C-alpha positions in Angstrom: 66.9 104.4 100.0 68.0 107.3 102.1 70.1 110.2 100.8 73.1 109.0 102.8 72.7 105.5 101.4 72.7 106.7 97.8 75.6 108.9 98.4 77.6 106.0 99.9 76.6 104.0 96.7 77.9 106.8 94.6 81.2 107.0 96.5 81.8 103.2 96.4 81.0 103.2 92.6 83.3 106.2 92.0 86.1 104.5 94.0 85.8 101.3 92.1 85.7 103.1 88.7 88.7 105.3 89.6 90.6 102.2 90.7 89.8 100.4 87.5 90.9 103.5 85.4 94.5 102.9 86.2 94.1 99.3 85.2 92.4 100.2 82.0 95.8 101.6 80.7 94.2 104.4 78.8 91.1 102.3 77.8 93.3 99.8 76.0 92.0 96.9 78.2 88.4 95.8 77.8 87.2 94.7 81.2 88.8 97.4 83.3 87.4 99.9 80.8 84.0 98.4 81.1 84.2 98.7 84.9 85.2 102.3 84.6 82.2 103.2 82.4 79.7 101.3 84.5 81.2 102.5 87.8 81.1 106.1 86.8 77.6 105.7 85.4 76.3 104.3 88.6 78.3 106.9 90.6 76.7 109.9 88.8 73.3 108.3 88.8 73.3 107.7 92.6 74.8 111.2 93.1 71.9 112.6 91.1 69.5 110.8 93.4 71.3 112.1 96.4 70.7 115.7 95.2 67.0 115.2 95.5 67.3 115.3 99.3 70.6 117.0 100.0 72.3 120.3 99.2 74.7 120.0 96.2 77.6 121.5 98.1 77.3 119.1 101.0 76.8 116.0 98.8 79.7 116.9 96.6 82.0 117.8 99.4 81.4 114.5 101.0 81.5 112.6 97.7 84.7 114.0 96.7 86.3 114.2 100.1 85.6 110.5 101.1 86.5 109.3 97.6 89.8 111.3 97.6 90.7 109.6 100.8 89.7 106.2 99.8 91.6 106.4 96.5 94.8 107.5 98.2 94.3 104.5 100.6 93.8 102.2 97.7 96.8 103.7 95.8 98.9 103.1 99.0 97.7 99.5 99.6 96.9 98.1 96.1 99.2 100.1 93.9 102.1 100.5 96.4 102.2 104.3 95.8 103.9 106.4 98.4 102.4 109.4 100.3 104.7 111.9 101.8 103.9 114.0 104.9 102.3 116.8 103.0 100.0 114.4 101.1 98.9 112.8 104.4 98.2 116.2 106.0 96.3 117.2 103.0 94.2 114.1 103.1 93.7 114.6 106.7 92.4 118.1 106.3 89.9 116.9 103.6 88.5 114.3 106.0 88.4 116.8 108.8 86.4 119.1 106.4 83.9 116.5 105.6 83.5 115.7 109.4 83.0 119.4 110.2 80.4 119.7 107.4 78.5 116.7 108.9 78.8 117.1 112.4 78.5 121.0 112.9 76.8 122.4 109.8 73.1 123.1 109.8 73.3 122.9 106.0 73.8 119.1 105.9 70.9 116.9 105.5 70.7 114.6 108.6 
């Protein structure tokens, strides 16, 4: 599996785990808590595999940036959380930073 595929797996697993974290209600509900533990375990394992072929700064920037944007979107759609203009600008800047890293940086593993 390529570094980008394992990074995508890490992002998806982390987003699932973080989404379930809210539903776990402080780890007081069994199945959401299990999803959190398994999701974060898969996420960190996949991230560790990614780091074999990609610089840690790039991998972490993409992982955290894309994860942040996806969690904000899930919060908006699933949990009906509101995002004000500064939040949207901030998330846009995070996404722009990830794009700049991947499209223009020679540090990124392509």
